[in-house]
N, C-alpha and C positions, 0 to 999 in steps of 0.2 A: 196620125200625127199627135192627137189628143191623147190617145194611150202612150204613145212613146214620151210625151211631155209629163205625163203624169207618173211613170214608171222612173224616169229621171229625177223628178222632186222626190219621189220616194226615197231612191238612193241616196241621195244628197242630204236628205233630212238624216237617214240611218247614220251615214258617215259623220254628220256634225254632232250626232248626240254621243255617238262611240268616242269620238274627240273629245268633248265635253266631259266624258265620264273619266278619262283617261286610259281609255281601253285599247290605245294604238299599240302598234307592235313596238316592244321594247327596243331600247336602243343597245345594240350589241356592245358598245363601246363603254358603256356604263359599268362602274364598278359594283352596283348594288344587284344583289341576286334575290328574285322574289320567288319563294316557296310556297307552296300550298300544303295548310296543316292536315297530316295525313292520321286519319283515324287508326290506320295498323300501327302508328308509331308515337300515338299521343294518349295519355291518360289525364282525364281531368277529374279529380277526386276532392272530397271534402270531409272533415270529421268533425263529430259534434260529441260534446261529452252529457251524459244521461245520468240524473241522478246522482251526480257527483262521484260516480263510480266506474261506468262503462264509457268507453269510446265506441260509437258506432261509425262506422264508414260508408262512403258512397261513392258512386263515380256518375258521371253523364256519358250517354254512348254516343249521341247523334249531336254533332258540331262541326264546323267549317270556317274558314278564315284562312289568311295569309300573313306571312310575315316578310319584310324585305330586308336583307341585311349586308353590311360592307363593314369588316372589322376595324377597317382604318377612318372609318366615319359613322360612328354612332348616333351622331345628332340628326343623320338623314335616316336612320332605320325606322321600322314600324311594325307593328303588330294587331292585327284586327281579328277577333274571334267572335262568333255567334254561335250559343249553345241552347238546344232544343230543352226547356225545363221538363217536359214532361219525360224525356228520356233517362232522369234519375234512375239509379239502382242501387239498394240498399241489401239486396239478398232476401228482402222480406216484403212480399205482396201487400201484406196488411201495412206495414209502416209506408212503405211506397204511395200508398194511397192516401195514408195522412198526409204525407209532404206533397203531393199535388194537390192538396184540397186548400181551400180559402184560408186556411189556418195557416199554411206556410208559404207555399211557392205560388198558389193559385194559378194553376197553369193554364187554366180557361180564359183566365182575363190577361195573364202575362206569360205568353207561351214561349218567350225568348230571354235569355240572361246575354249579356255582351260585355265583350272590354275592347276598348279602341285606344290605342297608346297616342299620346299629344306630344311627349320629349322622352327622349332616352339619352341618359349620359353614363359614360363608363367611370369606375369607380375602382379598377384594377385590371389584372390580365384576365379578360375574358368575363369580367363581372360587370355589372349595370345596374342602375337605378332607372326603371321605367314608369313613367308617369301617365295616366290616362283614365278614362270616364270609365267607371264598372257600372253596371246597370242591372239591378235585381230587384224583382217585385215592381217594376215601373218606376224605380228610383234610381236615379244617377248621382254618383259622388266621384270626384276627383281623387285620387289615390296614388301614391307612389309605392312599388313593390322593388326587392332585389330580386334580380335574374342573373342565373349563372349559364354562361356557355358550356354546353356539353362537349360539342364538336362538329366540325364541318369536314366532309369528306365526299370524294366523287369515286363511287365505286364502278369501274371500267364495266359497262354493259348492263350496268343495273340503274344507276341514277346518281345524282347529285343530291346530297342529305345535309340536313341541319338541324341540333337538337339544342334545346335550353331546357332550363328546369326552374321553378320557383317555388317559394313556399311562403304564406303569409296568412295574416289573421283579421278576419272582418268581425266587426259586431251587426249582428242580424238586425238589430233594434233599427240600426241606422238606414236600414233598407225596407222599413216597415213589415218585418217578418215578426209581427207580434200581434198575435191572435187572441182570442178569447178563449180557447182551450188549452192545448199542448203547448203552444208557442208563447204563449202568454205567463206560461210558468218556468221562471227563469231558474227555480230549482230542478225542474224536471229536464230542462233542456238548456244549456247554458248559452248566454248570448254569444259568446265567443265561438267562431265556426274558423277552422283551419282550412285552409285552401291549399292543395299540393298538384302542381300543375308540370307534367313532363310533355313539353311540345317538340313534336318530330316533323320536320316539313320536307317536303319532296320538291324539288325544282320544278318550277312550270314552263 
């Protein structure tokens, strides 16, 4: 009897946690669709200018997140992305190790970067302003970036897809990426970093 009661309490607690976290089964009548951000269809890239001569590009390989979308209700849409900072890749192992060090991303201390939307507003057909919290190097700042809908499509027998794109610039110094070696030399590496994100979602 005691064992049954314990199991009942455990199940009840688990269901309560799930409901509190918003993980209950989706409402099939809801116009919103939730998509899993797919590594197969997503590219998270950045560009930095070096010595005022070269543009060096990199990408992140390891990330996860979701986006919720209804074209008729932009204000109710949302996006949440978490990136593993150590997964950066600039096609140069030596440079990658420098970027992972405490002079730049300091991946040992700050293993993730993230963006979580707070508000989305339509600015035109398939165009949006996305306001949210960007966290890099342990520092969170609220920013607004332009986003463009590439398209949504249901491919019979394959899946339900949505694609978005955004390009914006941040100042790395505002996120504490200003060390005492390379990153502290703004001539060697310009403070302005361009982020270009192509987000591909597969409906959950």
